[in-house]
C-alpha positions in Angstrom: 40.0 -12.8 -22.4 40.3 -14.2 -18.9 37.3 -15.4 -16.9 37.8 -12.7 -14.3 37.8 -10.0 -17.1 34.5 -11.4 -18.5 32.9 -11.3 -15.0 34.0 -7.7 -14.6 32.5 -6.7 -18.0 29.3 -8.6 -17.2 29.0 -6.8 -13.9 29.5 -3.4 -15.5 26.9 -4.2 -18.1 24.4 -5.2 -15.4 24.9 -2.0 -13.5 24.6 0.1 -16.6 21.3 -1.5 -17.5 20.0 -1.2 -13.9 21.0 2.5 -13.8 19.2 3.2 -17.1 16.1 1.3 -16.0 16.2 3.2 -12.7 16.4 6.5 -14.5 13.4 5.6 -16.7 11.4 4.5 -13.6 12.1 7.6 -11.5 12.0 10.2 -14.2 8.1 10.6 -14.1 8.4 11.4 -10.3 11.2 13.8 -10.9 9.3 15.5 -13.7 6.2 15.8 -11.5 8.3 17.5 -8.8 9.7 20.0 -11.3 6.4 20.5 -13.1 4.7 21.4 -9.8 6.8 24.6 -9.9 6.0 25.4 -13.5 3.1 27.5 -15.0 0.4 25.6 -16.9 1.8 26.9 -20.3 5.3 25.7 -19.5 4.1 22.2 -18.4 2.9 21.6 -22.0 5.7 23.3 -23.8 8.7 21.6 -22.2 9.6 18.0 -21.4 12.4 19.0 -19.1 12.0 18.8 -15.3 13.8 22.0 -14.4 11.3 24.9 -14.6 12.5 28.0 -16.5 10.5 30.4 -14.4 9.9 28.7 -11.0 6.6 29.6 -9.4 4.9 28.6 -6.1 1.4 29.3 -7.5 0.6 25.6 -7.7 1.4 25.1 -4.0 -0.4 28.3 -3.0 -3.5 27.1 -4.8 -3.1 23.6 -3.3 -3.4 25.1 0.2 -6.8 26.6 -0.6 -9.9 24.7 0.4 -12.2 23.2 -2.1 -15.9 23.2 -1.5 -16.0 24.7 2.0 -15.0 22.5 4.9 -12.3 20.3 3.2 -8.7 21.1 2.3 -5.6 19.1 1.6 -4.6 18.8 5.2 -8.1 17.6 6.4 -8.2 15.2 3.5 -4.7 13.8 4.4 -5.9 13.4 8.0 -9.0 11.6 6.7 -6.8 9.3 4.6 -4.8 8.2 7.6 -7.9 7.7 9.7 -8.5 4.9 7.2 -5.0 3.7 6.5 -3.6 3.3 10.0 -6.4 1.1 11.3 -6.4 -0.9 8.1 -2.7 -1.6 8.4 -2.9 -2.6 12.0 -5.9 -4.9 11.6 -4.6 -6.4 8.4 -1.3 -7.4 9.9 -3.0 -8.8 13.1 -5.7 -10.8 11.2 -3.5 -12.0 8.3 -0.8 -13.2 10.7 -3.2 -15.2 12.8 -4.8 -16.7 9.7 -1.5 -17.5 8.1 -0.2 -19.1 11.3 -3.3 -21.3 11.5 -3.0 -22.6 7.9 0.8 -23.0 8.1 1.1 -24.7 11.4 -2.1 -26.6 12.1 -3.9 -29.4 10.4 -7.7 -29.3 11.0 -10.8 -30.7 9.4 -11.3 -29.1 6.0 -7.8 -27.5 6.0 -7.0 -28.4 2.4 -10.5 -27.3 1.1 -10.5 -24.0 3.0 -6.9 -23.3 1.8 -7.9 -24.0 -1.8 -10.9 -21.7 -1.3 -8.7 -19.0 0.2 -6.3 -19.2 -2.8 -9.2 -19.1 -5.2 -10.2 -15.7 -4.0 -6.9 -14.4 -5.3 -8.4 -14.8 -8.8 -11.6 -13.0 -8.0 -11.6 -9.4 -9.2 -12.6 -6.9 -6.5 -14.9 -5.1 -8.9 -17.4 -8.0 -9.0 -17.8 -7.6 -5.2 -18.6 -3.9 -5.3 -22.4 -4.2 -5.9 -23.2 -7.0 -3.3 -20.9 -5.4 -0.7 -22.5 -2.0 -1.2 -26.0 -3.4 -0.8 -24.9 -5.3 2.3 -23.1 -2.3 4.0 -25.9 0.1 3.0 -28.4 -2.3 4.7 -26.3 -2.2 7.8 -26.2 1.6 7.7 -22.5 1.7 7.3 -22.3 3.8 4.1 -20.9 7.3 4.9 -20.0 6.2 8.4 -17.9 8.7 10.3 -15.7 5.7 11.3 -15.3 4.5 7.7 -16.7 1.1 8.8 -17.0 -0.5 5.3 -13.3 0.3 4.6 -11.9 -0.8 7.9 -14.0 -3.6 9.5 -13.4 -6.2 6.7 -9.6 -6.0 7.4 -10.4 -7.6 10.8 -11.2 -10.8 9.0 -8.1 -11.2 6.8 -9.9 -10.2 3.6 -6.6 -9.5 1.8 -5.7 -13.0 0.7 -2.5 -11.9 -0.9 -1.0 -11.0 2.5 -2.2 -14.3 4.0 -0.5 -16.2 1.2 2.7 -14.2 1.5 2.9 -14.8 5.3 2.2 -18.5 4.8 5.1 -18.8 2.3 7.4 -17.1 4.8 6.2 -19.3 7.7 7.1 -22.4 5.7 10.7 -21.3 5.9 10.6 -21.2 9.7 11.5 -24.6 11.2 8.7 -26.3 13.1 11.3 -27.3 15.7 11.0 -23.8 17.1 7.3 -24.4 17.8 8.1 -27.7 19.4 10.8 -26.1 21.7 8.3 -23.4 22.7 5.7 -26.1 23.5 8.2 -27.9 25.7 8.9 -24.7 27.5 5.1 -24.4 28.3 4.0 -21.9 25.6 0.5 -22.1 24.3 -0.3 -21.8 20.6 -0.8 -18.1 20.9 2.2 -17.8 23.1 4.3 -19.5 20.5 2.9 -17.1 17.8 3.7 -14.0 19.9 7.1 -15.0 21.4 8.6 -17.2 18.6 6.9 -16.7 15.3 6.2 -12.9 15.2 9.9 -11.9 15.9 11.0 -14.1 13.0 8.1 -13.0 10.8 8.8 -9.2 11.2 10.3 -8.7 7.7 7.2 -10.3 6.0 4.9 -8.4 8.3 6.7 -5.2 7.4 6.3 -5.9 3.7 2.6 -6.6 4.1 2.2 -3.4 6.2 3.9 -1.3 3.5 1.9 -2.8 0.7 -1.4 -2.2 2.6 -0.2 1.4 3.5 0.5 2.3 -0.1 -2.6 0.6 -1.5 -4.9 2.1 1.0 -3.4 5.6 0.7 -4.0 5.4 -3.1 -7.4 3.8 -2.9 -10.0 5.7 -4.9 -12.8 3.3 -5.5 -13.5 2.4 -1.9 -14.0 6.0 -0.6 -15.9 6.9 -3.8 -18.4 4.2 -3.0 -18.7 4.5 0.8 -17.9 8.1 1.6 -20.4 10.8 0.5 -19.8 13.7 2.9 -17.2 16.1 1.5 -15.6 16.8 4.9 -14.7 13.1 5.2 -13.1 12.7 1.8 -9.6 11.3 1.8 -6.8 12.7 -0.3 -7.5 10.5 -3.4 -11.0 12.0 -3.7 -9.8 15.5 -2.9 -7.3 15.5 -5.7 -10.0 14.4 -8.1 -12.2 17.2 -6.9 -9.5 19.7 -7.7 -10.0 18.8 -11.4 -12.6 21.3 -12.4 -13.7 20.5 -16.0 -15.7 23.7 -16.3 -12.9 26.2 -15.7 -10.0 24.1 -17.0 -7.4 22.2 -15.0 -4.7 24.0 -13.0 -2.1 21.3 -13.6 0.5 22.8 -11.3 -2.0 22.7 -8.5 -3.0 19.1 -9.3 0.7 18.0 -9.4 1.4 19.9 -6.2 -1.6 18.1 -4.5 -0.4 14.8 -5.8 3.1 15.3 -4.6 1.9 16.3 -1.1 -0.3 13.3 -0.9 2.4 10.7 -1.8 5.2 12.2 0.5 4.1 10.1 3.6 4.1 6.9 1.5 7.6 7.7 0.2 8.9 8.5 3.7 7.5 5.3 5.2 8.8 3.2 2.3 12.4 4.6 2.6 12.4 4.1 6.4 11.4 0.5 6.1 12.9 -0.5 2.8 15.5 -2.9 4.1 12.9 -5.0 6.0 10.6 -4.7 3.0 13.2 -6.2 0.6 14.0 -9.0 3.1 10.3 -9.8 3.5 9.6 -9.9 -0.2 12.6 -12.1 -1.1 12.7 -14.4 1.9 9.4 -16.0 1.2 10.2 -16.7 -2.4 12.5 -19.7 -1.7 11.6 -22.5 0.5 14.6 -23.7 2.4 
């Protein structure tokens, strides 16, 4: 068997494995879409994703309000009142912080960077109690502006994104900074005119991660939002699970599908830059 023939067989095997893994990964989503058109009895009697007797009862029930002044559309609006500011502030603060650590040497640089990286190993759950006490003392709990969820992102609290942007910045030649300095750019001018355009793929990746994580965040709103009309979609979907009367699973699946559609749309629109941003920072060159 020739070397070229072996390569062709290896390529075919790789694609077969990738297709099979892709089917396994996407099947739960496809099943959820099909199951949202099934009746409750059919959901538990068939593993197939094509409904035998399609019904829109789940979507009709999903459109109904739950508990008065909250419904799926208001909860979606509440979700993006949190998500959009978090994404914008996260990208701004993490980019500035990463630029400072990657391009400047200052007193305590190594210690502060080590401290920053150490926070990656700190579980968020251990911070919930002290943070809640602090925000409650400030009167931020149940704020109409969702202050406990949004304000911390102004200070680069998401260490993972800072680290990811630092890794990407290490691949950008410092000669670009020096050329900008010769042309009269300040440090912030260099960041805005030179670094940010090159950093866009990594910034897009960080924005997408933050968008998806914030959209699916359950614990944060559960702790800091207590007024039903301010609940985001994650809390609203949980509210639809009424243990007293039994779950209408087609309704729950319909609500879940509606709530994730914006994340899917945003991901597919920006998937090319997302992949570039994730892979480019993995190799220092």
